[in-house]
N, CA, C, O and CB atoms as a CASP TS submission, in Angstrom:
PFRMAT TS
TARGET T0000
AUTHOR 0000-0000-0000
METHOD Language model
MODEL 1
PARENT N/A
ATOM      1  N   MET     1      11.702   1.296  -1.565  1.00  0.00           N
ATOM      2  CA  MET     1      11.166   0.521  -0.396  1.00  0.00           C
ATOM      3  C   MET     1      10.609  -0.733  -0.895  1.00  0.00           C
ATOM      4  O   MET     1      10.263  -0.889  -2.066  1.00  0.00           O
ATOM      5  CB  MET     1      10.082   1.294   0.398  1.00  0.00           C
ATOM      6  N   ASN     2      10.527  -1.630   0.021  1.00  0.00           N
ATOM      7  CA  ASN     2       9.845  -2.863  -0.204  1.00  0.00           C
ATOM      8  C   ASN     2       8.383  -2.776   0.010  1.00  0.00           C
ATOM      9  O   ASN     2       7.940  -2.228   1.019  1.00  0.00           O
ATOM     10  CB  ASN     2      10.391  -3.888   0.639  1.00  0.00           C
ATOM     11  N   LEU     3       7.576  -3.316  -0.937  1.00  0.00           N
ATOM     12  CA  LEU     3       6.135  -3.186  -0.805  1.00  0.00           C
ATOM     13  C   LEU     3       5.500  -4.684  -1.041  1.00  0.00           C
ATOM     14  O   LEU     3       5.816  -5.376  -2.009  1.00  0.00           O
ATOM     15  CB  LEU     3       5.563  -2.055  -1.908  1.00  0.00           C
ATOM     16  N   GLU     4       4.646  -5.057  -0.121  1.00  0.00           N
ATOM     17  CA  GLU     4       3.938  -6.294  -0.267  1.00  0.00           C
ATOM     18  C   GLU     4       2.450  -6.094  -0.145  1.00  0.00           C
ATOM     19  O   GLU     4       1.970  -5.579   0.864  1.00  0.00           O
ATOM     20  CB  GLU     4       4.412  -7.281   0.738  1.00  0.00           C
ATOM     21  N   ILE     5       1.737  -6.484  -1.128  1.00  0.00           N
ATOM     22  CA  ILE     5       0.272  -6.294  -1.010  1.00  0.00           C
ATOM     23  C   ILE     5      -0.374  -7.686  -1.063  1.00  0.00           C
ATOM     24  O   ILE     5      -0.126  -8.430  -2.012  1.00  0.00           O
ATOM     25  CB  ILE     5      -0.301  -5.344  -2.175  1.00  0.00           C
ATOM     26  N   VAL     6      -1.161  -8.044  -0.113  1.00  0.00           N
ATOM     27  CA  VAL     6      -1.727  -9.431   0.024  1.00  0.00           C
ATOM     28  C   VAL     6      -3.245  -9.308   0.086  1.00  0.00           C
ATOM     29  O   VAL     6      -3.784  -8.332   0.609  1.00  0.00           O
ATOM     30  CB  VAL     6      -1.167 -10.184   1.334  1.00  0.00           C
ATOM     31  N   SER     7      -3.866 -10.232  -0.410  1.00  0.00           N
ATOM     32  CA  SER     7      -5.308 -10.434  -0.150  1.00  0.00           C
ATOM     33  C   SER     7      -5.508 -11.715   0.440  1.00  0.00           C
ATOM     34  O   SER     7      -4.506 -12.424   0.521  1.00  0.00           O
ATOM     35  CB  SER     7      -6.144 -10.320  -1.373  1.00  0.00           C
ATOM     36  N   PRO     8      -6.636 -12.183   0.887  1.00  0.00           N
ATOM     37  CA  PRO     8      -6.855 -13.503   1.492  1.00  0.00           C
ATOM     38  C   PRO     8      -6.616 -14.553   0.420  1.00  0.00           C
ATOM     39  O   PRO     8      -6.240 -15.671   0.774  1.00  0.00           O
ATOM     40  CB  PRO     8      -8.303 -13.632   2.097  1.00  0.00           C
ATOM     41  N   GLU     9      -6.787 -14.303  -0.738  1.00  0.00           N
ATOM     42  CA  GLU     9      -6.535 -15.283  -1.815  1.00  0.00           C
ATOM     43  C   GLU     9      -5.106 -15.465  -2.340  1.00  0.00           C
ATOM     44  O   GLU     9      -4.728 -16.569  -2.733  1.00  0.00           O
ATOM     45  CB  GLU     9      -7.350 -14.921  -2.931  1.00  0.00           C
ATOM     46  N   LYS    10      -4.300 -14.370  -2.349  1.00  0.00           N
ATOM     47  CA  LYS    10      -3.016 -14.401  -2.884  1.00  0.00           C
ATOM     48  C   LYS    10      -2.208 -13.172  -2.579  1.00  0.00           C
ATOM     49  O   LYS    10      -2.654 -12.164  -2.032  1.00  0.00           O
ATOM     50  CB  LYS    10      -3.102 -14.602  -4.287  1.00  0.00           C
ATOM     51  N   THR    11      -1.031 -13.348  -2.967  1.00  0.00           N
ATOM     52  CA  THR    11       0.014 -12.120  -2.965  1.00  0.00           C
ATOM     53  C   THR    11      -0.278 -11.367  -4.282  1.00  0.00           C
ATOM     54  O   THR    11      -0.194 -11.905  -5.386  1.00  0.00           O
ATOM     55  CB  THR    11       1.709 -12.632  -2.918  1.00  0.00           C
ATOM     56  N   VAL    12      -0.603 -10.165  -4.093  1.00  0.00           N
ATOM     57  CA  VAL    12      -1.027  -9.296  -5.376  1.00  0.00           C
ATOM     58  C   VAL    12       0.368  -8.627  -5.904  1.00  0.00           C
ATOM     59  O   VAL    12       0.643  -8.478  -7.094  1.00  0.00           O
ATOM     60  CB  VAL    12      -2.255  -7.990  -4.947  1.00  0.00           C
ATOM     61  N   TYR    13       1.109  -8.291  -4.921  1.00  0.00           N
ATOM     62  CA  TYR    13       2.521  -7.664  -5.488  1.00  0.00           C
ATOM     63  C   TYR    13       3.505  -7.843  -4.281  1.00  0.00           C
ATOM     64  O   TYR    13       3.187  -7.738  -3.097  1.00  0.00           O
ATOM     65  CB  TYR    13       2.409  -5.893  -5.956  1.00  0.00           C
ATOM     66  N   SER    14       4.678  -8.113  -4.742  1.00  0.00           N
ATOM     67  CA  SER    14       5.804  -8.219  -3.659  1.00  0.00           C
ATOM     68  C   SER    14       7.105  -7.766  -4.424  1.00  0.00           C
ATOM     69  O   SER    14       7.576  -8.416  -5.357  1.00  0.00           O
ATOM     70  CB  SER    14       5.978  -9.847  -3.008  1.00  0.00           C
ATOM     71  N   GLY    15       7.616  -6.651  -3.968  1.00  0.00           N
ATOM     72  CA  GLY    15       8.901  -6.102  -4.655  1.00  0.00           C
ATOM     73  C   GLY    15       9.051  -4.630  -4.272  1.00  0.00           C
ATOM     74  O   GLY    15       8.409  -4.084  -3.375  1.00  0.00           O
ATOM     75  N   LYS    16      10.015  -4.019  -5.086  1.00  0.00           N
ATOM     76  CA  LYS    16      10.312  -2.654  -4.895  1.00  0.00           C
ATOM     77  C   LYS    16       9.274  -1.704  -5.315  1.00  0.00           C
ATOM     78  O   LYS    16       8.604  -1.965  -6.314  1.00  0.00           O
ATOM     79  CB  LYS    16      11.483  -2.351  -5.548  1.00  0.00           C
ATOM     80  N   ALA    17       9.080  -0.629  -4.649  1.00  0.00           N
ATOM     81  CA  ALA    17       8.260   0.449  -5.178  1.00  0.00           C
ATOM     82  C   ALA    17       8.814   1.851  -4.776  1.00  0.00           C
ATOM     83  O   ALA    17       9.627   1.961  -3.858  1.00  0.00           O
ATOM     84  CB  ALA    17       6.810   0.281  -4.679  1.00  0.00           C
ATOM     85  N   LYS    18       8.386   2.841  -5.433  1.00  0.00           N
ATOM     86  CA  LYS    18       8.929   4.176  -5.223  1.00  0.00           C
ATOM     87  C   LYS    18       7.999   4.901  -4.274  1.00  0.00           C
ATOM     88  O   LYS    18       8.405   5.692  -3.422  1.00  0.00           O
ATOM     89  CB  LYS    18       9.091   4.957  -6.571  1.00  0.00           C
ATOM     90  N   SER    19       6.603   4.557  -4.487  1.00  0.00           N
ATOM     91  CA  SER    19       5.639   5.128  -3.565  1.00  0.00           C
ATOM     92  C   SER    19       4.354   4.354  -3.651  1.00  0.00           C
ATOM     93  O   SER    19       4.161   3.621  -4.621  1.00  0.00           O
ATOM     94  CB  SER    19       5.399   6.610  -3.857  1.00  0.00           C
ATOM     95  N   VAL    20       3.524   4.468  -2.757  1.00  0.00           N
ATOM     96  CA  VAL    20       2.239   3.815  -2.604  1.00  0.00           C
ATOM     97  C   VAL    20       1.224   4.817  -2.000  1.00  0.00           C
ATOM     98  O   VAL    20       1.481   5.410  -0.953  1.00  0.00           O
ATOM     99  CB  VAL    20       2.377   2.540  -1.706  1.00  0.00           C
ATOM    100  N   THR    21       0.087   4.993  -2.667  1.00  0.00           N
ATOM    101  CA  THR    21      -0.923   5.838  -2.291  1.00  0.00           C
ATOM    102  C   THR    21      -2.161   5.058  -1.921  1.00  0.00           C
ATOM    103  O   THR    21      -2.656   4.310  -2.763  1.00  0.00           O
ATOM    104  CB  THR    21      -1.180   6.795  -3.346  1.00  0.00           C
ATOM    105  N   LEU    22      -2.709   5.184  -0.690  1.00  0.00           N
ATOM    106  CA  LEU    22      -3.616   4.398  -0.063  1.00  0.00           C
ATOM    107  C   LEU    22      -4.963   5.197   0.331  1.00  0.00           C
ATOM    108  O   LEU    22      -4.854   6.369   0.691  1.00  0.00           O
ATOM    109  CB  LEU    22      -2.930   3.803   1.119  1.00  0.00           C
ATOM    110  N   PRO    23      -6.201   4.596   0.271  1.00  0.00           N
ATOM    111  CA  PRO    23      -7.363   5.185   0.736  1.00  0.00           C
ATOM    112  C   PRO    23      -7.572   5.058   2.253  1.00  0.00           C
ATOM    113  O   PRO    23      -8.204   4.098   2.694  1.00  0.00           O
ATOM    114  CB  PRO    23      -8.465   4.617   0.021  1.00  0.00           C
ATOM    115  N   GLY    24      -7.060   6.003   3.068  1.00  0.00           N
ATOM    116  CA  GLY    24      -7.286   5.928   4.454  1.00  0.00           C
ATOM    117  C   GLY    24      -8.701   6.314   4.948  1.00  0.00           C
ATOM    118  O   GLY    24      -9.418   6.916   4.150  1.00  0.00           O
ATOM    119  N   LEU    25      -9.117   6.064   6.029  1.00  0.00           N
ATOM    120  CA  LEU    25     -10.414   6.348   6.573  1.00  0.00           C
ATOM    121  C   LEU    25     -10.687   7.859   6.557  1.00  0.00           C
ATOM    122  O   LEU    25     -11.825   8.304   6.406  1.00  0.00           O
ATOM    123  CB  LEU    25     -10.521   5.790   7.989  1.00  0.00           C
ATOM    124  N   SER    26      -9.608   8.626   6.717  1.00  0.00           N
ATOM    125  CA  SER    26      -9.697  10.151   6.858  1.00  0.00           C
ATOM    126  C   SER    26      -9.384  10.806   5.455  1.00  0.00           C
ATOM    127  O   SER    26      -9.396  12.033   5.360  1.00  0.00           O
ATOM    128  CB  SER    26      -8.617  10.710   8.009  1.00  0.00           C
ATOM    129  N   GLY    27      -9.115  10.042   4.411  1.00  0.00           N
ATOM    130  CA  GLY    27      -8.619  10.544   3.149  1.00  0.00           C
ATOM    131  C   GLY    27      -7.348   9.859   2.630  1.00  0.00           C
ATOM    132  O   GLY    27      -6.641   9.247   3.431  1.00  0.00           O
ATOM    133  N   SER    28      -7.035   9.927   1.386  1.00  0.00           N
ATOM    134  CA  SER    28      -5.921   9.252   0.865  1.00  0.00           C
ATOM    135  C   SER    28      -4.621   9.711   1.344  1.00  0.00           C
ATOM    136  O   SER    28      -4.527  10.904   1.633  1.00  0.00           O
ATOM    137  CB  SER    28      -5.943   9.325  -0.499  1.00  0.00           C
ATOM    138  N   PHE    29      -3.609   8.954   1.472  1.00  0.00           N
ATOM    139  CA  PHE    29      -2.274   9.397   1.837  1.00  0.00           C
ATOM    140  C   PHE    29      -1.207   8.606   1.142  1.00  0.00           C
ATOM    141  O   PHE    29      -1.479   7.471   0.752  1.00  0.00           O
ATOM    142  CB  PHE    29      -2.082   9.308   3.312  1.00  0.00           C
ATOM    143  N   THR    30      -0.014   9.114   0.955  1.00  0.00           N
ATOM    144  CA  THR    30       1.067   8.577   0.215  1.00  0.00           C
ATOM    145  C   THR    30       2.185   8.147   1.111  1.00  0.00           C
ATOM    146  O   THR    30       2.541   8.910   2.009  1.00  0.00           O
ATOM    147  CB  THR    30       1.543   9.552  -0.768  1.00  0.00           C
ATOM    148  N   ILE    31       2.809   6.907   0.932  1.00  0.00           N
ATOM    149  CA  ILE    31       3.849   6.519   1.600  1.00  0.00           C
ATOM    150  C   ILE    31       5.131   6.446   0.707  1.00  0.00           C
ATOM    151  O   ILE    31       5.139   5.713  -0.282  1.00  0.00           O
ATOM    152  CB  ILE    31       3.517   5.298   2.218  1.00  0.00           C
ATOM    153  N   LEU    32       6.204   7.196   1.051  1.00  0.00           N
ATOM    154  CA  LEU    32       7.436   7.197   0.267  1.00  0.00           C
ATOM    155  C   LEU    32       8.578   6.528   1.112  1.00  0.00           C
ATOM    156  O   LEU    32       8.401   6.098   2.252  1.00  0.00           O
ATOM    157  CB  LEU    32       7.825   8.687  -0.155  1.00  0.00           C
ATOM    158  N   ASN    33       9.688   6.488   0.474  1.00  0.00           N
ATOM    159  CA  ASN    33      10.846   5.842   1.074  1.00  0.00           C
ATOM    160  C   ASN    33      11.114   6.642   2.345  1.00  0.00           C
ATOM    161  O   ASN    33      10.959   7.863   2.390  1.00  0.00           O
ATOM    162  CB  ASN    33      12.117   5.806   0.086  1.00  0.00           C
ATOM    163  N   ARG    34      11.536   5.877   3.408  1.00  0.00           N
ATOM    164  CA  ARG    34      11.927   6.481   4.720  1.00  0.00           C
ATOM    165  C   ARG    34      10.799   7.107   5.341  1.00  0.00           C
ATOM    166  O   ARG    34      11.002   8.109   6.026  1.00  0.00           O
ATOM    167  CB  ARG    34      13.018   7.490   4.589  1.00  0.00           C
ATOM    168  N   HIS    35       9.526   6.616   5.188  1.00  0.00           N
ATOM    169  CA  HIS    35       8.362   7.227   5.853  1.00  0.00           C
ATOM    170  C   HIS    35       8.503   6.856   7.301  1.00  0.00           C
ATOM    171  O   HIS    35       9.157   5.875   7.657  1.00  0.00           O
ATOM    172  CB  HIS    35       6.965   6.738   5.247  1.00  0.00           C
ATOM    173  N   ALA    36       7.865   7.673   8.144  1.00  0.00           N
ATOM    174  CA  ALA    36       7.767   7.419   9.608  1.00  0.00           C
ATOM    175  C   ALA    36       6.938   6.185   9.720  1.00  0.00           C
ATOM    176  O   ALA    36       6.044   5.980   8.899  1.00  0.00           O
ATOM    177  CB  ALA    36       7.124   8.642  10.431  1.00  0.00           C
ATOM    178  N   PRO    37       7.191   5.327  10.719  1.00  0.00           N
ATOM    179  CA  PRO    37       6.343   4.142  11.049  1.00  0.00           C
ATOM    180  C   PRO    37       4.860   4.608  11.076  1.00  0.00           C
ATOM    181  O   PRO    37       4.550   5.704  11.544  1.00  0.00           O
ATOM    182  CB  PRO    37       6.772   3.488  12.478  1.00  0.00           C
ATOM    183  N   ILE    38       3.989   3.771  10.578  1.00  0.00           N
ATOM    184  CA  ILE    38       2.509   3.994  10.561  1.00  0.00           C
ATOM    185  C   ILE    38       1.763   2.635  10.454  1.00  0.00           C
ATOM    186  O   ILE    38       2.152   1.701   9.753  1.00  0.00           O
ATOM    187  CB  ILE    38       2.099   4.940   9.341  1.00  0.00           C
ATOM    188  N   ILE    39       0.708   2.630  11.186  1.00  0.00           N
ATOM    189  CA  ILE    39      -0.324   1.529  10.956  1.00  0.00           C
ATOM    190  C   ILE    39      -1.722   2.254  10.779  1.00  0.00           C
ATOM    191  O   ILE    39      -2.118   3.047  11.634  1.00  0.00           O
ATOM    192  CB  ILE    39      -0.365   0.431  12.253  1.00  0.00           C
ATOM    193  N   SER    40      -2.419   1.974   9.703  1.00  0.00           N
ATOM    194  CA  SER    40      -3.572   2.572   9.419  1.00  0.00           C
ATOM    195  C   SER    40      -4.663   1.691   8.813  1.00  0.00           C
ATOM    196  O   SER    40      -4.321   0.796   8.041  1.00  0.00           O
ATOM    197  CB  SER    40      -3.280   3.614   8.613  1.00  0.00           C
ATOM    198  N   ALA    41      -5.914   1.873   9.099  1.00  0.00           N
ATOM    199  CA  ALA    41      -6.960   1.139   8.419  1.00  0.00           C
ATOM    200  C   ALA    41      -7.207   1.784   7.017  1.00  0.00           C
ATOM    201  O   ALA    41      -6.931   2.965   6.806  1.00  0.00           O
ATOM    202  CB  ALA    41      -8.276   1.131   9.289  1.00  0.00           C
ATOM    203  N   LEU    42      -7.690   1.030   6.153  1.00  0.00           N
ATOM    204  CA  LEU    42      -8.082   1.440   4.725  1.00  0.00           C
ATOM    205  C   LEU    42      -9.450   1.503   4.511  1.00  0.00           C
ATOM    206  O   LEU    42     -10.164   0.686   5.092  1.00  0.00           O
ATOM    207  CB  LEU    42      -7.566   0.550   3.717  1.00  0.00           C
ATOM    208  N   ASP    43      -9.964   2.382   3.732  1.00  0.00           N
ATOM    209  CA  ASP    43     -11.331   2.391   3.258  1.00  0.00           C
ATOM    210  C   ASP    43     -11.414   1.925   1.852  1.00  0.00           C
ATOM    211  O   ASP    43     -10.424   1.712   1.153  1.00  0.00           O
ATOM    212  CB  ASP    43     -11.926   3.744   3.376  1.00  0.00           C
ATOM    213  N   LYS    44     -12.610   1.780   1.484  1.00  0.00           N
ATOM    214  CA  LYS    44     -12.885   1.355   0.051  1.00  0.00           C
ATOM    215  C   LYS    44     -12.321   2.398  -0.858  1.00  0.00           C
ATOM    216  O   LYS    44     -12.485   3.578  -0.547  1.00  0.00           O
ATOM    217  CB  LYS    44     -14.441   1.166  -0.244  1.00  0.00           C
ATOM    218  N   GLY    45     -11.659   2.080  -1.974  1.00  0.00           N
ATOM    219  CA  GLY    45     -11.027   2.933  -2.862  1.00  0.00           C
ATOM    220  C   GLY    45     -10.023   2.354  -3.770  1.00  0.00           C
ATOM    221  O   GLY    45     -10.161   1.195  -4.160  1.00  0.00           O
ATOM    222  N   ILE    46      -8.912   3.157  -4.175  1.00  0.00           N
ATOM    223  CA  ILE    46      -7.989   2.686  -5.101  1.00  0.00           C
ATOM    224  C   ILE    46      -6.524   2.762  -4.448  1.00  0.00           C
ATOM    225  O   ILE    46      -6.110   3.797  -3.925  1.00  0.00           O
ATOM    226  CB  ILE    46      -8.119   3.520  -6.422  1.00  0.00           C
ATOM    227  N   VAL    47      -5.851   1.699  -4.515  1.00  0.00           N
ATOM    228  CA  VAL    47      -4.384   1.741  -4.180  1.00  0.00           C
ATOM    229  C   VAL    47      -3.584   1.959  -5.350  1.00  0.00           C
ATOM    230  O   VAL    47      -3.703   1.208  -6.319  1.00  0.00           O
ATOM    231  CB  VAL    47      -3.913   0.490  -3.523  1.00  0.00           C
ATOM    232  N   HIS    48      -2.706   3.008  -5.345  1.00  0.00           N
ATOM    233  CA  HIS    48      -1.848   3.248  -6.506  1.00  0.00           C
ATOM    234  C   HIS    48      -0.414   3.061  -6.000  1.00  0.00           C
ATOM    235  O   HIS    48      -0.022   3.580  -4.956  1.00  0.00           O
ATOM    236  CB  HIS    48      -2.079   4.708  -7.144  1.00  0.00           C
ATOM    237  N   TYR    49       0.366   2.278  -6.807  1.00  0.00           N
ATOM    238  CA  TYR    49       1.818   2.172  -6.431  1.00  0.00           C
ATOM    239  C   TYR    49       2.648   2.273  -7.832  1.00  0.00           C
ATOM    240  O   TYR    49       2.202   1.900  -8.917  1.00  0.00           O
ATOM    241  CB  TYR    49       2.129   0.691  -5.596  1.00  0.00           C
ATOM    242  N   ASN    50       3.892   2.823  -7.621  1.00  0.00           N
ATOM    243  CA  ASN    50       4.867   3.045  -8.633  1.00  0.00           C
ATOM    244  C   ASN    50       5.972   1.922  -8.483  1.00  0.00           C
ATOM    245  O   ASN    50       6.733   1.933  -7.515  1.00  0.00           O
ATOM    246  CB  ASN    50       5.466   4.514  -8.507  1.00  0.00           C
ATOM    247  N   ALA    51       6.039   0.983  -9.435  1.00  0.00           N
ATOM    248  CA  ALA    51       7.047  -0.092  -9.335  1.00  0.00           C
ATOM    249  C   ALA    51       7.638  -0.208 -10.694  1.00  0.00           C
ATOM    250  O   ALA    51       6.895  -0.436 -11.649  1.00  0.00           O
ATOM    251  CB  ALA    51       6.442  -1.472  -8.846  1.00  0.00           C
ATOM    252  N   ASP    52       8.958  -0.064 -10.856  1.00  0.00           N
ATOM    253  CA  ASP    52       9.615  -0.255 -12.054  1.00  0.00           C
ATOM    254  C   ASP    52       9.139   0.720 -13.053  1.00  0.00           C
ATOM    255  O   ASP    52       9.059   0.332 -14.219  1.00  0.00           O
ATOM    256  CB  ASP    52       9.454  -1.606 -12.516  1.00  0.00           C
ATOM    257  N   GLY    53       8.776   2.064 -12.727  1.00  0.00           N
ATOM    258  CA  GLY    53       8.405   2.985 -13.545  1.00  0.00           C
ATOM    259  C   GLY    53       6.983   2.870 -14.100  1.00  0.00           C
ATOM    260  O   GLY    53       6.613   3.616 -15.007  1.00  0.00           O
ATOM    261  N   ASN    54       6.225   1.992 -13.591  1.00  0.00           N
ATOM    262  CA  ASN    54       4.855   1.693 -14.000  1.00  0.00           C
ATOM    263  C   ASN    54       3.988   2.173 -12.842  1.00  0.00           C
ATOM    264  O   ASN    54       4.316   1.927 -11.681  1.00  0.00           O
ATOM    265  CB  ASN    54       4.632   0.131 -14.324  1.00  0.00           C
ATOM    266  N   GLU    55       2.935   2.827 -13.131  1.00  0.00           N
ATOM    267  CA  GLU    55       1.846   3.257 -12.186  1.00  0.00           C
ATOM    268  C   GLU    55       0.866   2.103 -12.256  1.00  0.00           C
ATOM    269  O   GLU    55       0.398   1.744 -13.336  1.00  0.00           O
ATOM    270  CB  GLU    55       1.140   4.709 -12.589  1.00  0.00           C
ATOM    271  N   VAL    56       0.549   1.512 -11.089  1.00  0.00           N
ATOM    272  CA  VAL    56      -0.499   0.375 -11.040  1.00  0.00           C
ATOM    273  C   VAL    56      -1.575   0.845 -10.064  1.00  0.00           C
ATOM    274  O   VAL    56      -1.292   1.549  -9.094  1.00  0.00           O
ATOM    275  CB  VAL    56       0.147  -1.089 -10.539  1.00  0.00           C
ATOM    276  N   GLU    57      -2.852   0.429 -10.352  1.00  0.00           N
ATOM    277  CA  GLU    57      -3.961   0.832  -9.592  1.00  0.00           C
ATOM    278  C   GLU    57      -4.762  -0.565  -9.281  1.00  0.00           C
ATOM    279  O   GLU    57      -5.016  -1.437 -10.111  1.00  0.00           O
ATOM    280  CB  GLU    57      -4.849   1.969 -10.420  1.00  0.00           C
ATOM    281  N   ILE    58      -5.076  -0.571  -7.988  1.00  0.00           N
ATOM    282  CA  ILE    58      -5.916  -1.818  -7.556  1.00  0.00           C
ATOM    283  C   ILE    58      -7.136  -1.212  -6.782  1.00  0.00           C
ATOM    284  O   ILE    58      -6.935  -0.358  -5.918  1.00  0.00           O
ATOM    285  CB  ILE    58      -5.020  -2.925  -6.547  1.00  0.00           C
ATOM    286  N   THR    59      -8.360  -1.634  -7.075  1.00  0.00           N
ATOM    287  CA  THR    59      -9.545  -1.266  -6.364  1.00  0.00           C
ATOM    288  C   THR    59      -9.622  -2.310  -5.046  1.00  0.00           C
ATOM    289  O   THR    59      -9.465  -3.529  -5.120  1.00  0.00           O
ATOM    290  CB  THR    59     -10.891  -1.370  -7.411  1.00  0.00           C
ATOM    291  N   VAL    60      -9.865  -1.642  -3.976  1.00  0.00           N
ATOM    292  CA  VAL    60      -9.927  -2.351  -2.757  1.00  0.00           C
ATOM    293  C   VAL    60     -11.211  -2.013  -2.044  1.00  0.00           C
ATOM    294  O   VAL    60     -11.791  -0.959  -2.304  1.00  0.00           O
ATOM    295  CB  VAL    60      -8.732  -2.050  -1.906  1.00  0.00           C
ATOM    296  N   ASN    61     -11.717  -2.934  -1.083  1.00  0.00           N
ATOM    297  CA  ASN    61     -12.872  -2.762  -0.359  1.00  0.00           C
ATOM    298  C   ASN    61     -12.529  -2.457   1.079  1.00  0.00           C
ATOM    299  O   ASN    61     -13.405  -2.444   1.944  1.00  0.00           O
ATOM    300  CB  ASN    61     -13.728  -3.941  -0.485  1.00  0.00           C
ATOM    301  N   GLY    62     -11.237  -2.208   1.341  1.00  0.00           N
ATOM    302  CA  GLY    62     -10.823  -1.870   2.847  1.00  0.00           C
ATOM    303  C   GLY    62      -9.515  -2.753   2.965  1.00  0.00           C
ATOM    304  O   GLY    62      -8.966  -3.376   2.057  1.00  0.00           O
ATOM    305  N   GLY    63      -9.121  -2.658   4.367  1.00  0.00           N
ATOM    306  CA  GLY    63      -7.944  -3.430   4.727  1.00  0.00           C
ATOM    307  C   GLY    63      -7.223  -2.578   5.706  1.00  0.00           C
ATOM    308  O   GLY    63      -7.843  -1.746   6.369  1.00  0.00           O
ATOM    309  N   PHE    64      -5.787  -2.767   5.842  1.00  0.00           N
ATOM    310  CA  PHE    64      -4.976  -2.045   6.545  1.00  0.00           C
ATOM    311  C   PHE    64      -3.566  -2.067   6.044  1.00  0.00           C
ATOM    312  O   PHE    64      -3.231  -2.967   5.274  1.00  0.00           O
ATOM    313  CB  PHE    64      -5.075  -2.438   7.820  1.00  0.00           C
ATOM    314  N   VAL    65      -2.626  -1.053   6.458  1.00  0.00           N
ATOM    315  CA  VAL    65      -1.302  -0.908   6.052  1.00  0.00           C
ATOM    316  C   VAL    65      -0.454  -0.787   7.340  1.00  0.00           C
ATOM    317  O   VAL    65      -0.859  -0.337   8.412  1.00  0.00           O
ATOM    318  CB  VAL    65      -1.147   0.303   5.103  1.00  0.00           C
ATOM    319  N   GLU    66       0.820  -1.269   7.065  1.00  0.00           N
ATOM    320  CA  GLU    66       1.828  -1.023   8.226  1.00  0.00           C
ATOM    321  C   GLU    66       3.172  -0.727   7.456  1.00  0.00           C
ATOM    322  O   GLU    66       3.622  -1.459   6.574  1.00  0.00           O
ATOM    323  CB  GLU    66       1.984  -2.405   9.320  1.00  0.00           C
ATOM    324  N   ALA    67       3.689   0.309   7.852  1.00  0.00           N
ATOM    325  CA  ALA    67       4.979   0.733   7.229  1.00  0.00           C
ATOM    326  C   ALA    67       6.071   0.937   8.383  1.00  0.00           C
ATOM    327  O   ALA    67       5.902   1.739   9.301  1.00  0.00           O
ATOM    328  CB  ALA    67       4.762   2.127   6.368  1.00  0.00           C
ATOM    329  N   ILE    68       7.152   0.171   8.251  1.00  0.00           N
ATOM    330  CA  ILE    68       8.254   0.186   9.173  1.00  0.00           C
ATOM    331  C   ILE    68       9.582  -0.017   8.493  1.00  0.00           C
ATOM    332  O   ILE    68       9.854  -1.081   7.937  1.00  0.00           O
ATOM    333  CB  ILE    68       8.059  -0.846  10.207  1.00  0.00           C
ATOM    334  N   LYS    69      10.417   1.019   8.540  1.00  0.00           N
ATOM    335  CA  LYS    69      11.808   0.938   8.136  1.00  0.00           C
ATOM    336  C   LYS    69      11.832   0.446   6.593  1.00  0.00           C
ATOM    337  O   LYS    69      12.470  -0.550   6.251  1.00  0.00           O
ATOM    338  CB  LYS    69      12.629  -0.087   9.140  1.00  0.00           C
ATOM    339  N   ASP    70      11.146   1.165   5.777  1.00  0.00           N
ATOM    340  CA  ASP    70      11.071   0.901   4.295  1.00  0.00           C
ATOM    341  C   ASP    70      10.598  -0.270   3.905  1.00  0.00           C
ATOM    342  O   ASP    70      10.937  -0.740   2.819  1.00  0.00           O
ATOM    343  CB  ASP    70      12.235   0.993   3.685  1.00  0.00           C
ATOM    344  N   ASN    71       9.672  -0.964   4.810  1.00  0.00           N
ATOM    345  CA  ASN    71       8.858  -2.172   4.408  1.00  0.00           C
ATOM    346  C   ASN    71       7.549  -1.777   4.651  1.00  0.00           C
ATOM    347  O   ASN    71       7.188  -1.392   5.763  1.00  0.00           O
ATOM    348  CB  ASN    71       9.182  -3.492   5.158  1.00  0.00           C
ATOM    349  N   VAL    72       6.761  -1.850   3.617  1.00  0.00           N
ATOM    350  CA  VAL    72       5.442  -1.541   3.623  1.00  0.00           C
ATOM    351  C   VAL    72       4.527  -2.726   3.196  1.00  0.00           C
ATOM    352  O   VAL    72       4.497  -3.179   2.052  1.00  0.00           O
ATOM    353  CB  VAL    72       5.260  -0.393   2.782  1.00  0.00           C
ATOM    354  N   SER    73       3.741  -3.203   4.303  1.00  0.00           N
ATOM    355  CA  SER    73       2.915  -4.304   4.204  1.00  0.00           C
ATOM    356  C   SER    73       1.368  -3.887   4.093  1.00  0.00           C
ATOM    357  O   SER    73       0.870  -3.249   5.020  1.00  0.00           O
ATOM    358  CB  SER    73       3.186  -5.191   5.400  1.00  0.00           C
ATOM    359  N   VAL    74       0.615  -4.233   2.992  1.00  0.00           N
ATOM    360  CA  VAL    74      -0.691  -3.918   2.831  1.00  0.00           C
ATOM    361  C   VAL    74      -1.657  -5.186   2.731  1.00  0.00           C
ATOM    362  O   VAL    74      -1.467  -6.057   1.882  1.00  0.00           O
ATOM    363  CB  VAL    74      -0.773  -3.070   1.651  1.00  0.00           C
ATOM    364  N   CYS    75      -2.651  -5.231   3.602  1.00  0.00           N
ATOM    365  CA  CYS    75      -3.554  -6.310   3.531  1.00  0.00           C
ATOM    366  C   CYS    75      -4.749  -5.789   3.100  1.00  0.00           C
ATOM    367  O   CYS    75      -5.254  -4.886   3.767  1.00  0.00           O
ATOM    368  CB  CYS    75      -3.713  -7.028   4.750  1.00  0.00           C
ATOM    369  N   ILE    76      -5.393  -6.260   1.932  1.00  0.00           N
ATOM    370  CA  ILE    76      -6.587  -5.734   1.287  1.00  0.00           C
ATOM    371  C   ILE    76      -7.700  -6.688   1.277  1.00  0.00           C
ATOM    372  O   ILE    76      -7.491  -7.901   1.272  1.00  0.00           O
ATOM    373  CB  ILE    76      -6.302  -5.330  -0.077  1.00  0.00           C
ATOM    374  N   GLU    77      -8.865  -6.183   1.273  1.00  0.00           N
ATOM    375  CA  GLU    77     -10.107  -7.137   1.114  1.00  0.00           C
ATOM    376  C   GLU    77     -10.514  -7.178  -0.384  1.00  0.00           C
ATOM    377  O   GLU    77     -11.469  -7.866  -0.745  1.00  0.00           O
ATOM    378  CB  GLU    77     -11.421  -6.608   2.031  1.00  0.00           C
TER
END
C-alpha cells in the first residue's frame, strides 16, 4: 500500500508500506493492504509502520488518518 505521513513542518514518510499501526482514540489499530475505507482521529502515542522490511516508530501527539483503496494518509501533530 502507499503510505504518506505528514506533519505541519514536513513530509515524514512517503512510499510503500506493508502495514501501519496507529494510536486511535479507542485503542491502537493496524491498517493492512486492501483495508476497508476508514477515517479516524489519532490519540497521543506511537505510529509503527513496516517499510522495506524495516519497522519504524514515530511518537505523535495526535492527528488523523484516512485510508482509501490502498492509499493511507496520516496527518500528525
